[in-house]
C-alpha positions as CSV (number, residue, x, y, z in Angstrom):
1,M,-0.2,-0.1,0.1
2,G,1.4,3.3,-0.4
3,S,1.1,6.8,-2.6
4,A,3.0,9.1,-4.4
5,P,1.2,12.3,-3.5
6,E,3.7,14.9,-4.6
7,L,2.3,13.4,-8.0
8,G,-1.4,13.5,-7.0
9,T,-1.3,16.6,-10.0
10,A,-0.5,14.1,-12.3
11,V,-3.3,13.2,-12.8
12,R,-6.8,14.5,-12.4
13,I,-10.4,14.5,-13.2
14,E,-11.2,17.6,-14.5
15,G,-13.9,20.5,-17.0
16,T,-17.0,20.4,-18.2
17,P,-18.3,18.5,-19.4
18,I,-15.8,16.4,-16.6
19,R,-12.7,14.4,-18.1
20,F,-9.9,12.5,-17.1
21,S,-6.8,13.7,-18.1
22,Q,-3.3,13.2,-16.9
23,D,0.6,14.4,-17.6
24,G,1.9,10.6,-19.1
25,Q,5.5,11.0,-19.1
26,T,5.1,12.1,-15.1
27,V,2.7,8.6,-14.8
28,Y,5.2,6.8,-17.2
29,R,8.6,7.6,-15.3
30,W,6.7,7.3,-11.7
31,A,5.5,3.3,-12.6
32,T,8.6,2.2,-14.7
33,T,11.3,3.2,-12.1
34,R,9.3,2.9,-8.7
35,L,7.0,-0.2,-9.5
36,P,9.2,-2.6,-9.3
37,E,11.6,-1.6,-6.6
38,I,7.7,-1.2,-4.8
39,A,6.7,-5.3,-6.4
40,R,10.3,-6.6,-5.0
41,Q,9.0,-5.3,-1.8
42,A,5.7,-7.3,-1.7
43,C,7.5,-10.4,-3.3
44,E,9.7,-9.9,0.7
45,R,7.3,-9.5,2.5
46,G,5.6,-12.9,1.0
47,G,9.0,-14.5,1.2
48,V,9.4,-14.8,-1.9
49,R,12.1,-14.1,-4.3
50,P,11.3,-12.4,-7.7
51,E,12.6,-15.8,-9.6
52,E,10.4,-17.8,-8.1
53,L,6.9,-15.9,-9.7
54,A,5.0,-18.2,-12.2
55,A,2.5,-15.1,-13.1
56,V,3.1,-11.1,-12.4
57,V,-0.4,-9.0,-12.7
58,L,0.1,-5.9,-13.4
59,H,-2.5,-3.2,-13.6
60,Q,-3.6,-3.8,-17.6
61,A,-1.8,-0.4,-18.1
62,N,-0.3,-0.3,-20.9
63,L,2.9,-2.3,-21.9
64,R,4.9,0.6,-22.1
65,I,4.5,0.0,-18.7
66,I,3.5,-3.7,-17.9
67,K,7.0,-4.5,-19.7
68,P,9.7,-2.4,-17.9
69,V,7.9,-2.9,-14.7
70,A,8.7,-6.8,-15.3
71,A,11.8,-7.1,-17.3
72,R,13.7,-4.7,-13.6
73,L,11.7,-7.0,-11.3
74,G,13.4,-9.7,-12.2
75,A,10.7,-12.5,-12.0
76,V,12.9,-14.4,-15.6
77,N,10.8,-17.1,-15.0
78,A,7.3,-15.8,-14.9
79,V,4.4,-15.3,-17.3
80,V,3.6,-11.7,-18.1
81,A,-0.3,-11.4,-18.3
82,K,-0.2,-9.0,-21.0
83,D,-4.4,-8.3,-21.8
84,V,-4.9,-4.5,-22.2
85,V,-4.2,-6.1,-25.4
86,E,-7.5,-7.8,-25.5
87,S,-9.4,-5.6,-23.5
88,G,-7.8,-2.5,-23.1
89,N,-7.0,-0.8,-19.5
90,T,-10.5,-2.3,-17.5
91,S,-9.5,0.0,-14.5
92,A,-9.6,-1.7,-11.6
93,A,-11.2,-4.8,-13.5
94,S,-8.0,-5.1,-14.5
95,V,-5.4,-7.3,-12.6
96,P,-8.2,-10.2,-11.6
97,L,-9.2,-10.2,-14.8
98,A,-6.1,-10.5,-16.3
99,L,-5.7,-12.9,-13.8
100,S,-8.6,-15.3,-15.3
101,K,-7.6,-15.4,-18.3
102,L,-4.1,-16.4,-17.2
103,L,-5.4,-19.6,-15.6
104,E,-8.3,-20.3,-18.4
105,E,-6.0,-20.7,-20.8
106,G,-3.4,-22.8,-18.5
107,K,-0.5,-20.0,-18.8
108,V,-0.4,-21.1,-15.4
109,A,-1.3,-22.9,-12.1
110,K,-4.0,-22.5,-9.5
111,G,-1.8,-21.7,-6.6
112,A,1.1,-21.2,-8.4
113,P,3.0,-18.2,-6.8
114,M,2.2,-14.5,-8.6
115,L,2.5,-11.3,-7.7
116,L,-0.7,-9.7,-8.7
117,F,0.0,-6.1,-8.2
118,G,-2.6,-2.8,-9.0
119,F,-1.8,1.0,-9.0
120,G,-3.7,3.9,-10.1
121,G,-6.2,5.8,-8.3
122,N,-4.1,9.2,-8.7
123,L,-0.7,8.2,-8.4
124,S,-1.3,4.7,-5.2
C-alpha cells in the first residue's frame, strides 16, 4: 500500500464536461522507476523471490509500462499478463480479469506463486 502525493496533479478529473487527463510522461517515469522497487518489497514481504514467481499480473495500463516493470522486477521465469492488448485498460478490474484469463488459458497453475499488483487512482 502506498501513494505518491507529491505527484497528485499528474492524474486529474477536471473540466466541464468532466474529463480524465494526465501527464503521461510523469506517470510513465513514476511507474517504470518506482513500481519495480515496490513490487520487490511485496515479494520480500510474501517470502517469495521474483525469480520464483510463476506469473506477474500488473494493472493493465499499457504495455509500455507493463514490460519494463516486469523486466526490472527480475521475474525471469514468470508469465507476464498482457491482457491490455485484448481488453484495454479496465481500471480496477484489470488485475483480476488478466489473472482469470491466464488461469483459463492454462498459462499458469492455480496455487502457483504470483504477484498481483494494482496501481492507479492518482498514483496510489
